[in-house]
C-alpha positions as CSV (number, residue, x, y, z in Angstrom):
1,I,7.2,-18.2,128.6
2,G,7.0,-20.5,125.9
3,P,4.2,-18.7,123.6
4,Q,5.3,-15.1,124.6
5,V,9.2,-16.1,122.8
6,R,6.9,-18.1,120.0
7,K,4.7,-14.4,119.7
8,F,8.1,-11.8,119.8
9,R,10.5,-14.8,117.2
10,V,7.4,-14.5,114.8
11,E,7.0,-10.6,115.2
12,A,10.6,-10.2,114.4
13,G,10.1,-12.3,111.6
14,L,12.9,-15.1,112.8
15,S,12.0,-18.7,111.8
16,Q,12.8,-21.4,115.0
17,E,15.4,-22.3,113.0
18,A,17.5,-18.7,112.5
19,F,15.9,-18.2,116.0
20,A,18.2,-20.9,117.1
21,T,21.2,-20.3,115.2
22,R,21.0,-16.6,116.5
23,L,21.0,-18.4,119.9
24,Q,23.7,-20.5,119.4
25,V,26.1,-17.2,118.1
26,K,25.2,-15.9,121.7
27,G,26.4,-19.1,123.5
28,W,23.6,-21.4,124.0
29,D,23.8,-25.0,122.2
30,I,20.0,-25.0,121.3
31,S,18.6,-26.7,118.8
32,R,15.4,-26.3,116.1
33,G,14.1,-29.0,118.0
34,G,14.7,-27.4,121.7
35,L,13.5,-24.1,120.8
36,S,10.2,-26.0,120.0
37,K,9.8,-27.7,122.4
38,I,10.0,-24.7,124.9
39,E,7.8,-22.7,122.3
40,A,5.6,-26.2,122.6
41,R,6.1,-25.4,126.9
42,L,7.3,-29.4,126.8
43,R,10.5,-27.8,128.4
44,R,11.1,-25.4,131.0
45,V,14.1,-23.0,130.8
46,T,16.1,-22.0,133.6
47,D,16.9,-18.3,134.8
48,A,19.7,-17.8,132.9
49,E,17.9,-19.1,129.7
50,L,15.3,-17.3,129.8
51,W,17.7,-14.0,130.6
52,M,19.4,-15.8,127.0
53,L,15.9,-15.8,125.1
54,S,15.2,-12.2,126.3
55,K,18.4,-10.4,124.8
56,A,18.1,-12.5,122.0
57,L,14.7,-11.3,121.6
58,S,15.4,-7.3,122.6
59,K,12.4,-7.8,125.3
60,S,12.6,-7.5,128.7
61,V,12.3,-10.6,130.8
62,D,8.8,-9.6,132.1
63,E,7.7,-9.2,128.5
64,L,7.8,-13.0,128.6
65,F,5.9,-13.6,131.0
66,P,2.0,-13.4,130.3
67,A,0.3,-10.6,131.4
68,R,-2.2,-11.3,133.9
69,P,-5.9,-10.8,133.8
70,K,-6.7,-6.7,135.3
71,D,-9.2,-8.8,137.4
72,L,-6.5,-12.1,139.1
73,E,-4.0,-8.7,139.4
74,R,-6.3,-7.2,142.0
75,V,-7.2,-10.6,143.4
76,L,-3.8,-11.2,144.5
77,R,-3.0,-7.4,145.8
78,Q,-6.1,-7.8,148.5
79,G,-4.9,-11.5,149.1
């Protein structure tokens, strides 16, 4: 999740501080440091936090998950 959050945040032209402020306005008490830990995969996010990240980035929750290689998807489907 973290690298995708970073990617979309940077694409939106937001610093970590600005994005943390956006999340705070939406009701999540998170610091720039907390966001940094999420982006670095040092902190997990709850389902509610995942939803809030997606809304603040104007992305679907699915878009926050990295894409799987097509070969892996095929193997997983075959069981």
